[in-house]
N, C-alpha and C positions, 0 to 999 in steps of 0.2 A: 419978926420972931420966927426962928426956924422950927418947922414941925418935927417932932420927935419921931424917929422910925420905930415901929413896933416890931420887936423880935418875932421871928417866925420859925417854928420847928420844921425840920426837913433834913434831907441828906446833903452833905458836902461830899463831892466825889472827884475822882481823878480818872480821866479817860485817855486812852492812848490811840493815836493814829498819825504817825509821823511826829508832829509836836504833841504835847500833852495839854489836855483841857482841865482846868480847875474850875468846877462849876457848883451850883447849888440848885437842887430841885427836889420835889416830893417824889418824883418818879424818874430817876436818872436813866433807867433802861429805855423808857419811852423817849426821853430826850435824845439819847444816842441814836435811836431809830429815826427821829426827826432830822438829825444831822445827816444820816446816811441818805435819806430821801431828798435832801436838798431844801427842806422847809425851814431850816435854821441856818444862820450865817456861819460860814466856816472859811478859813484861809485856803489858798490854792493847794497847799501841800498836803491837806487832809484827804485821805483816801476813804473808800467806802468801808474799809475794815476798821471799825471803831469799837474798842473794847473798854468796858468799865473795869478797871483793875483794882479799884478801892472805893469804898463809900462808907460814910459814918453818919449816923443820925445824931443831930445836935439840937440844942434849944434855940440857937440863932444861926441858921445856915447861911444867910446872907452876910451877917457880920463876920463869921469865920471865913467865908469865901473872900471877903474884902481883905482880911488880914493876910491870908495866904497869897493873894494877888500882890499886895504890897511887899511881902517878904521876898517874892521872886520877881520883882519888877525888872531887874536887869536881864532876866532870862525871857522876858515877854516877847512873843512874835507879833501877835495882833490880838486885840480883844482879850478873851479868856484863854488864849493858847500860848503855851510856854515851851521853850527848849530846855528841859530839865536834865541834870546829870543823874547818874545812877545813885549817888549819895542823896540827892534831893528826893528822888522817888522812894528810896528806902526810908528816909525820915518821914515822909508824908504817910506812907502805908503803915507805919508803926504807930500812928497817932490813934488815940481813943477820944471819946466825947469829953472825958475829964481833962486829958492833957491839952486838947484843943482850946479849952476855956482859958488857958493861960499862955497861949502862943504869942510870941513877940513878933512885931512887924519888921524888926531889924533883920536884914539878910544875914544868913550864916556866914561868918568870915571865911571859912575854909571852902565854901562853895560858890561865893560870889564871882570870883574871877573865872571859875570854870564854866559857870552858866553864861557869863558874858562871852567867853571864848567860843562856846558852842554856838551861840547866836551869831557871832561874827563869822565863824567858819561856815555856817549855813548861808549867811548873806553872800559871802565870797563865792560859794558853790553856785548859788543861783545866778550871780553875775557872770560866772565863767560859762556855765552851761546854757543860760538864757532860756530855761524851760522849767516846767514843774518837775519836781523830783519824783516822777512816776516811774516805777520799776519797769525794766524791759518786759515785753509781753508778746506772746504768740499772736496776739491780735493786731500787732502793728501800732502805729501811733499817728495822730494828726497834729501837725505843728502849724502855728500861725507865722507866716513869713513876712509880716508887715514891715519889720525892721529892715530886712534885706531888700525888700522892694523899695522902701524909701531911700535907702543908700544908692540903689541903682538909678532912681529918679534923679538924684543930685548929680550923678556921674554923667548922665546922658542928656541933660538939659543943654541948650545952646550956650556958647561961651558968654560969660557975663551975666547969665541968669542963675540965681541961686535961691530957688524957692524954699520958703520955710514950710516944710511939709507938715510938721506938727501943728502949726497954726492953722493951715488950710483944713486939716482933718478935724481939729477941734472946733473950728468955726462952722463946720458942717453940722454940728449938734452932738457929736460924740462926747460924752462926759469925760473929763480929764482922767479920772481913775480908770475908766474903761479903756481909754486910749493907751495909757501906759501899760496896762495889763496885756493889751494886744501887741504893743511894741516889744515887751519883754517876754512874750509867749508864756505868761503865767496864767493860763486859763484852763478851767475844766468845764466851764459853761459860758457861752458867748451869745449875746443878743443878736438876732438876725438883722435888726435895723442897723446896728453898728457895722456889720459885715457888708450890708448893701451900700452904705455910705463910703466905705473904703473902696469897694469895687467901682463905684461910680467915679470917685475922684481920681483914682489911679488908672481907670479904664482897663480893668482886668477881669477875668472870669473868677468865679469862686474857687475853682480848682487850682488857681495860681496863688490865691490868698491862703487857703487852708490846704496844706499838702499832706497826703497820706503816704507814710513810709512803712512798708512791711517789716523793715528791720532798722535798727538805729544807725547802721552804717550805709544805708541806702542813699545814693546821691540824688540830687534833684536839679532840674533846669528851671531857671527863672525867666519870665518874659521881660521885655523892656517896657516898664510902665511909663505913662505920660500924665503927669499931674495936671489937673484942671484947677488952677489956683482960685478962680472966682467962685463965690458961693453959688450953689445950685438951689433951685426951688423944689425939684423932685430928684430922687436918687434911685428909682427903681426899687426892686424888692427881691428878697431871697425866697424862692419857691421850694417847698418840700415835695420831692417827687417820689419818695419812698413807697407810698401807697400804689402809685402807678407801676413802679418796678415790680412790686410783689404781685400785682394783678396780672402782669404779663408773664411772670414766672408760672403762675397757676395755669394760665392759658396755654403755655408751651409744654409744660410737663404733665398737665392733666390733673394736677393735685397742688394743694397749697404747700408753701415752703415749710410751714409748721408754726408753732408758737415762737415768735421772734424773741420773746423774753427768755424762754428756756434755751433757745439756740445760742444767745449771746451771754447767758449765765449771769443775768443781773435781775434776780427776782424782786429785789426791793425797789427797782426802778420801773416796775410794770406800768404804773399810771403815766409816766413820762414816755415810755416806749409806745404805748397804745395811742397816746395823743400825737406822737410823731408820725405813726403809720396813718392816722386819720388826716394828716396835713395841718393839724392845729397844735403845734408844740406849746407846752405850758409856758406862759409868760413870754412867748415868742423868743425862746432861748433854745440853743442846741447844746446838748451835753456831749463833750468830746469822747468820754469812755463809751457811750452808746454809739456814737458815730463811728468810732474806730472798729468796734466789734461787728457792727452791721455791715460795714464795708468788707471786712474780712469774710463774713459768712456769704455774702452775695458774690464776692469775687471767686470764692471757692466753688460756688454753685455754677458759675459761668465758665469755669476752667476745666470742667470734667470732660474726658474724651468720649462723649456721647453725642449723637445727633441733636437731641433736645438742648443740651448745654451749648453746643455750637450755634444753634438757632437763637437761643437766648442771648448769647454773647453778641451776635451780629445785630440783634434788635437794639441792644443797649448802646452799642457804638454808633449805630445809625442816628440815634436820637441824642447823642452827646452824653449819655449816662455811662461813661467809660468805666469798666471794671478797674478796681485798684485805685480809684480816686473818690473824692467826696461827691463827685457828680452822680454817684449812685443814690445819693440821698438829697442833695441840695443842688439848686440851679439858680444862677443870678439872672434875673430878667431886667434889662436896662430900661431907662425911660423911653418913651415913645419918640422923642425928638431925634432926628437923624444925627445931630451933632453929638448925641450922648451914646451912640451905639458902641458897644465894647467889642474887643477882639474875642471871637469865640474859640 
């Protein structure tokens, strides 16, 4: 016998951040803040700019939420996120508690094909670009080059050898969903363990896997990776060196760089930034927007035409923390076995 669901009063709301979120909550503004801070699940296209554009208090918020989800099923991206048309948004934002009580789950006939077209156009765009639809930024961007590296591996293996790189990488323990997000470069947050496994199997440095580009048209050079097809027992680790770099800045310049959270203008990510500086990233994950902005700030500091800046730049390069690369923040430490040493 199925247990009857008890109706619960609350808000049903519509939030905008690339795709639109149709959700139910007693406190939608707090829920939006949780999504910004990364403590709630969100698709890769969602940015930190999340706005609640409509909310309505109803007697059964979960029930109304489910009806709206069913109504716009063809426009669904993932979970509670939808690619809605202007007509869809206008219809939702004009609803009241009384009108929502009689809403049909049937998709509106004049909007169904347009919602589907928007979703298909978005999917096509992601396939063509191969990256998250993050807008161009003065901070530059970090791209995962795993797909290009895998293609190079296939091209440079000896004749007759055709390694199945995807199997080798997934056999290493990288979850399938994580692997495909790395391949498609659909990432805003990446686990350090997955990065270490990729570096170990392809015998590359982290700066070759995650490539920082100061502008979208900046070219890049790829190394020739060499796949290790057999399963490994240890993969090395990704070390966070940001705290070390900031300490040397203070030593050279005679003063601290400043509040990194304010410098990179991500106040809602303070807890993650502070954990990264301490060398203990939350959930052992790196946020690409934080990484991009931190690289930009440190590279600018090292490129000033002053003696301290030149000294700082020389210190960074001597230790492999090259300005303008993710090496300012992350470093791959390979396993201790001589056979597993990677090209630096």
